[in-house]
C-alpha positions in Angstrom: -32.2 268.8 93.0 -34.3 265.8 94.6 -37.3 266.8 97.0 -38.1 265.7 100.8 -41.1 263.5 100.1 -38.9 261.0 97.4 -37.8 258.2 98.2 -34.3 257.1 100.3 -32.6 255.7 97.0 -33.6 258.8 95.4 -31.6 260.7 97.5 -28.9 259.2 98.7 -26.8 256.9 96.9 -25.3 255.3 100.1 -25.4 255.6 103.4 -27.0 258.7 105.1 -27.7 260.4 108.2 -26.3 260.0 111.3 -25.6 256.1 110.3 -23.9 257.6 107.0 -21.7 260.1 108.9 -20.4 257.5 111.0 -19.5 255.1 107.9 -17.6 258.3 106.4 -13.5 258.3 106.7 -12.4 260.4 109.8 -10.9 263.1 107.3 -13.5 263.0 105.0 -16.5 264.3 108.0 -17.0 267.0 110.2 -17.2 266.3 113.7 -19.2 269.1 114.1 -21.7 270.5 111.4 -20.3 272.8 109.1 -23.5 275.2 107.1 -22.4 274.0 103.7 -22.1 270.6 103.9 -23.8 268.9 101.2 -26.4 265.7 102.2 -26.0 266.2 106.0 -29.9 267.6 106.1 -30.9 263.9 107.0 -28.0 264.0 110.1 -30.5 267.1 111.3 -33.4 264.8 111.1 -32.1 261.6 112.9 -30.4 263.9 115.5 -33.6 265.7 116.2 -35.0 261.8 116.4 -32.4 260.9 119.2 -33.0 264.6 121.2 -36.7 263.8 120.8 -36.5 260.2 122.0 -35.9 260.4 125.6 -33.4 258.1 125.4 -30.6 259.2 127.9 -27.2 260.5 127.4 -25.0 257.8 128.0 -27.3 255.9 125.7 -27.0 257.7 122.9 -23.3 258.0 123.7 -22.8 254.1 123.8 -24.8 253.9 119.8 -22.6 256.8 118.5 -19.5 255.8 119.4 -20.4 251.9 118.7 -21.4 253.1 115.1 -18.5 255.4 114.8 -15.5 252.9 116.2 -15.1 255.2 119.1 -13.3 257.6 116.3 -14.6 260.6 117.5 -16.6 261.2 121.1 -18.3 264.6 121.4 -16.6 264.6 125.0 -13.4 265.0 123.4 -14.6 268.6 122.1 -15.9 269.8 125.0 -19.5 269.1 124.5 -22.2 266.4 125.8 -23.9 264.4 123.2 -26.9 265.7 123.9 -25.1 269.6 122.7 -23.6 267.7 119.8 -26.8 266.4 118.2 -28.0 269.9 119.0 -25.9 271.7 116.9 -26.9 269.1 114.3 -30.4 269.8 114.2 -29.7 273.4 114.4 -27.7 273.4 111.7 -30.1 271.8 109.1 -33.4 272.7 110.4 -36.5 270.6 109.5 -37.8 269.5 105.9 -41.1 269.3 105.0 -42.4 265.5 106.3 -41.2 262.6 103.8 -44.3 261.1 102.8 -45.7 259.1 105.5 -45.7 255.5 104.3 -43.1 253.0 103.8 -43.2 252.1 99.8 -42.0 248.8 98.7 -39.4 248.9 96.2 -40.7 247.2 92.7 -39.4 247.6 89.4 -40.0 250.9 87.5 -41.1 248.9 84.4 -44.2 247.4 86.5 -47.1 249.9 86.4 -47.7 249.6 90.2 -44.7 250.8 91.2 -45.8 252.7 93.6 -49.1 251.2 94.6 -47.7 248.3 97.0 -49.3 248.2 100.8 -47.8 250.4 103.4 -46.0 249.3 106.2 -46.9 249.9 109.6 -43.8 251.3 112.4 -45.0 249.4 114.9 -44.9 246.2 112.2 -41.2 247.8 111.2 -40.2 248.5 114.6 -41.3 244.8 115.8 -39.2 243.7 112.4 -36.0 245.5 112.9 -36.2 244.5 116.6 -35.9 240.6 115.5 -33.0 241.8 113.5 -31.5 243.0 116.7 -32.0 240.1 119.0 -30.5 238.0 116.2 -27.1 239.0 116.4 -27.2 240.1 120.2 -24.5 237.6 120.9 -22.2 238.9 118.4 -22.6 242.8 119.1 -22.2 242.0 122.9 -19.0 240.5 122.1 -18.1 243.5 119.8 -19.4 246.0 122.0 -21.3 245.9 125.5 -24.6 247.0 125.9 -25.1 248.1 122.3 -27.8 245.8 121.8 -29.5 247.1 124.4 -29.2 250.6 123.7 -30.1 249.7 119.8 -33.5 248.3 121.3 -34.0 251.5 122.5 -33.3 253.6 119.8 -35.7 251.8 117.8 -38.9 252.3 120.6 -37.4 255.7 120.9 -35.8 256.9 117.7 -38.0 254.5 115.1 -37.0 251.6 112.9 -35.9 253.8 110.4 -32.9 255.2 111.8 -32.5 252.2 114.2 -32.1 249.7 111.6 -28.9 251.7 109.7 -27.3 252.6 113.3 -27.5 248.3 113.7 -26.3 247.7 110.2 -23.6 250.6 110.9 -22.5 249.1 113.8 -22.6 245.6 112.3 -20.0 247.1 109.5 -17.8 249.0 112.5 -17.7 245.8 114.8 -16.7 243.5 111.5 -19.8 241.2 112.1 -20.1 238.8 109.8 -23.4 237.5 108.8 -24.7 234.9 106.5 -27.0 235.0 103.6 -30.2 234.6 105.0 -29.7 237.9 107.3 -28.3 239.6 104.6 -31.8 239.1 102.4 -33.8 240.2 105.7 -31.7 243.0 105.6 -32.8 243.6 101.9 -36.2 242.9 102.4 -36.0 245.5 105.0 -34.3 248.1 103.1 -37.2 247.6 100.4 -39.7 248.4 103.1 -37.3 251.6 103.9 -37.1 252.5 100.2 -32.7 252.4 100.9 -30.4 252.0 97.6 -28.8 248.9 98.1 -25.8 250.4 99.1 -26.8 251.3 102.3 -27.0 247.6 103.4 -23.8 246.1 101.1 -21.2 248.7 101.4 -18.7 247.3 104.3 -21.1 244.8 105.4 -19.3 241.3 106.0 -21.3 238.2 104.6 -20.9 234.2 104.8 -21.4 233.9 101.0 -22.1 230.6 100.1 -19.7 229.1 97.5 -20.7 230.4 94.0 -22.3 228.2 92.0 -24.4 228.7 88.3 -27.2 227.1 88.7 -28.1 228.4 91.7 -30.6 231.8 89.9 -30.6 233.9 92.7 -30.8 237.1 91.0 -33.8 239.4 90.0 -32.8 241.1 86.5 -31.1 239.4 83.3 -27.6 238.1 83.3 -25.2 236.4 81.2 -24.9 237.2 77.6 -28.6 238.4 77.1 -27.5 241.3 79.6 -24.3 242.4 78.0 -26.4 242.2 74.7 -28.8 244.9 76.1 -26.3 247.1 77.5 -24.8 247.4 74.3 -28.3 247.9 72.5 -28.2 251.6 75.0 -25.9 254.4 75.1 -22.7 252.8 75.6 -20.2 255.2 73.0 -18.7 257.1 75.9 -17.1 253.9 77.2 -15.2 251.1 75.4 -16.6 248.2 74.7 -14.6 246.2 77.2 -15.8 248.9 79.6 -18.8 247.8 79.2 -18.3 244.0 79.4 -16.2 244.7 83.1 -19.6 246.3 83.9 -21.7 243.5 83.3 -19.4 241.2 84.8 -19.1 242.8 87.6 -22.9 243.4 88.2 -23.4 241.1 91.2 -27.5 241.5 91.9 -28.5 242.1 95.7 -28.1 238.9 97.6 -25.9 236.9 95.5 -22.6 235.9 95.9 -19.3 237.8 94.4 -18.5 236.9 91.2 -21.9 235.5 89.8 -22.5 238.0 87.2 -19.4 237.4 85.7 -19.5 233.2 86.3 -22.6 233.0 84.6 -21.7 235.2 81.5 -18.4 233.0 81.0 -20.8 230.3 81.0 -22.8 231.7 78.3 -20.0 232.5 76.2 -18.5 229.8 76.6 -21.3 227.6 75.4 -21.6 229.6 72.4 -17.6 229.5 71.8 -17.4 225.6 71.5 -20.9 225.0 69.6 -21.1 223.8 66.4 -22.9 226.9 65.3 -21.3 228.2 62.5 -19.3 232.3 62.6 -22.2 233.9 60.7 -24.9 232.5 62.9 -23.1 234.0 66.2 -22.6 237.3 64.1 -26.3 237.3 63.5 -27.8 236.4 66.7 -25.0 239.1 68.7 -26.4 241.9 66.0 -29.9 240.7 66.8 -29.7 240.7 70.3 -27.4 243.7 71.3 -30.0 245.6 68.4 -27.0 246.0 66.0 -25.7 248.3 69.2 -21.9 246.7 68.3 -21.2 246.0 65.4 -18.8 243.3 64.0 -16.2 245.9 62.4 -16.2 247.7 66.0 -14.4 244.3 67.7 -12.5 243.1 64.4 -15.2 241.2 62.8 -14.0 237.8 64.8 -17.3 236.9 66.5 -15.4 234.1 68.5 -12.7 236.3 69.0 -15.2 238.5 70.7 -16.4 236.2 72.7 -13.1 235.2 73.7 -12.8 238.6 74.5 -15.7 238.7 76.8 -14.6 235.3 78.8 -11.1 236.6 79.4 -12.7 239.6 81.4 -14.7 237.4 83.4 -12.1 235.3 84.2 -10.1 238.5 85.5 -13.4 239.2 87.3 -13.3 236.1 89.0 -9.8 235.5 89.6 -10.9 238.9 91.9 -13.2 238.2 94.0 -14.0 234.3 93.9 -10.6 232.6 92.8 -11.3 229.3 94.4 -14.1 229.1 91.6 -14.0 226.6 89.0 -15.4 227.7 85.6 -15.6 223.9 84.5 -17.6 223.5 81.2 -21.7 223.6 82.5 -23.5 219.8 81.6 -25.4 220.7 78.3 -29.8 221.3 79.2 -32.5 220.4 77.1 -35.7 221.0 79.8 -37.5 223.8 78.4 -36.5 223.0 74.5 -39.5 222.0 72.9 -41.7 225.1 74.6 -39.3 227.6 73.4 -39.0 226.0 69.8 -42.7 225.9 70.3 -43.3 229.8 70.9 -40.2 230.8 68.1 -42.3 228.8 65.3 -45.5 230.2 66.3 -44.3 233.3 66.4 -42.2 232.9 62.6 -44.3 234.9 60.3 -44.3 237.7 62.7 -40.6 237.7 62.9 -40.0 237.1 59.3 -41.9 240.4 58.8 -39.6 242.6 60.7 -36.4 243.6 60.5 -33.6 244.5 63.4 -32.7 248.1 62.5 -34.3 247.9 59.2 -33.0 251.6 58.1 -29.4 250.6 59.2 -28.3 247.1 57.0 -30.4 245.4 59.8 -30.7 241.7 60.5 -34.0 240.0 59.3 -36.3 238.6 61.8 -36.8 235.5 59.6 -32.9 235.1 60.3 -32.5 235.9 64.0 -35.4 233.3 64.0 -33.4 230.5 62.7 -30.5 231.5 64.6 -32.0 231.3 67.9 -33.5 227.9 67.2 -30.3 226.6 66.6 -29.2 228.2 70.2 -32.0 226.2 71.6 -31.5 223.2 69.8 -27.6 222.9 69.5 -26.3 224.9 72.6 -28.8 226.2 75.6 -32.7 226.5 75.7 -32.1 228.7 78.7 -29.7 230.9 76.6 -31.9 230.7 73.9 -35.4 231.5 75.6 -33.5 234.9 77.0 -31.3 235.8 73.9 -34.8 235.3 72.0 -36.8 238.1 74.7 -34.0 240.2 73.6 -34.9 239.9 69.9 -38.4 240.2 70.7 -37.3 243.8 71.9 -34.9 244.7 69.1 -38.1 244.0 66.6 -40.5 245.7 68.8 -42.6 242.7 68.6 -46.4 243.3 69.7 -47.6 240.2 72.1 -50.5 239.0 73.2 -51.2 238.6 77.3 -51.7 234.9 77.0 -48.3 234.9 74.9 -46.5 237.5 77.7 -48.1 235.0 80.5 -46.6 231.7 79.0 -43.4 233.7 78.9 -43.8 234.2 82.1 -44.1 230.2 83.0 -40.8 229.6 81.1 -39.1 231.8 82.8 -40.2 230.4 86.4 -39.4 227.0 84.8 -36.1 228.4 84.1 -35.5 229.8 87.2 -35.1 233.4 86.3 -36.3 236.0 88.2 -39.3 237.8 88.3 -38.1 241.1 86.8 -36.3 239.4 83.4 -39.4 238.4 82.0 -41.2 241.5 82.6 -38.6 243.4 80.3 -41.0 243.0 76.9 -44.4 243.7 79.4 -44.2 247.2 77.5 -45.2 245.1 74.0 -48.4 243.6 75.3 -51.6 244.7 72.9 -54.8 244.0 74.6 -56.3 244.3 71.2 -54.6 241.2 69.8 
């Protein structure tokens, strides 16, 4: 049960309101309101916004038909567009007001989740109007007059409804946008507190070629991300389902297939490395907090890496068939800094055990395995797995050490929330 003052991304996992109504399959949405419809409260809110906007009926009709691809015209049901909207507004009376601000979405693990600067409505309207102008030529070719109608909607009914109608119209008209434009929409969606599906579902994007050297995600990735998923509650799925979920978890703004390509790169590096099977097993158990033990994948750690790689290749064949996962060149930058942090923490690592009450992994063994990854495989991967081991060991950290980890993450090009996974262990009295 959601509350009207909750962010949109809590209340809806996809598009909503009139824009969401327009995006539903023709047979899955009521052309006229139904009193028991679930999730249509926001349609009533949007309908009132348009009714109170002062927009001419023909402008509102242009907006709706463009967003709905002309599938439903109220005139065909013996109504005017205004009487149709009135029916929706009457079916869903006004809820209590949403909190009067737009809050930037920030990771829930940060302490200032809601402590973000407010964005004024005039500023948001200007930003949305800029986006309408940027695609005006494409819109004009698809639906003459719709760009001006969208401007009127932004000015009269507000930036929230205006940007959702813009996105829905782009999708309905199959207008392709570049990654820069897509990222701008994501930035706007943060201000409106949308879930990212409001942007991504159905939007045609000209993505740049897949490139594992381009780090444009914000969260963890690769084998360190997969290990984290086995450290949690995954037992209602098979292990390969967990791998498929990780391989398909492209971050918002990433070229489709990026998650699979990054995971494939990690496991390929380890598979062909000189690390022994015992070292690889120790590494996997420590990073995954012993969440998936060798007996669950047949005991052959290199075979397990091959299974992960095959899932990644399946994903890439589906979404990025032109990508050539050639062997990645060896990296050495950052190795000395990661080794310095590892060796500095060695005594504390040696005093702890991953899952000590369940045939766990001694911290000293995990540290030796990590050193081999950093020196013989890849310092970037070694650093990410190091962070996973610190979480598994519940290792307390000083603020100074955490700041050095943040600097290392920036050097490797990691997203701003990857290192922050360990900020829960900062101890002010250390």
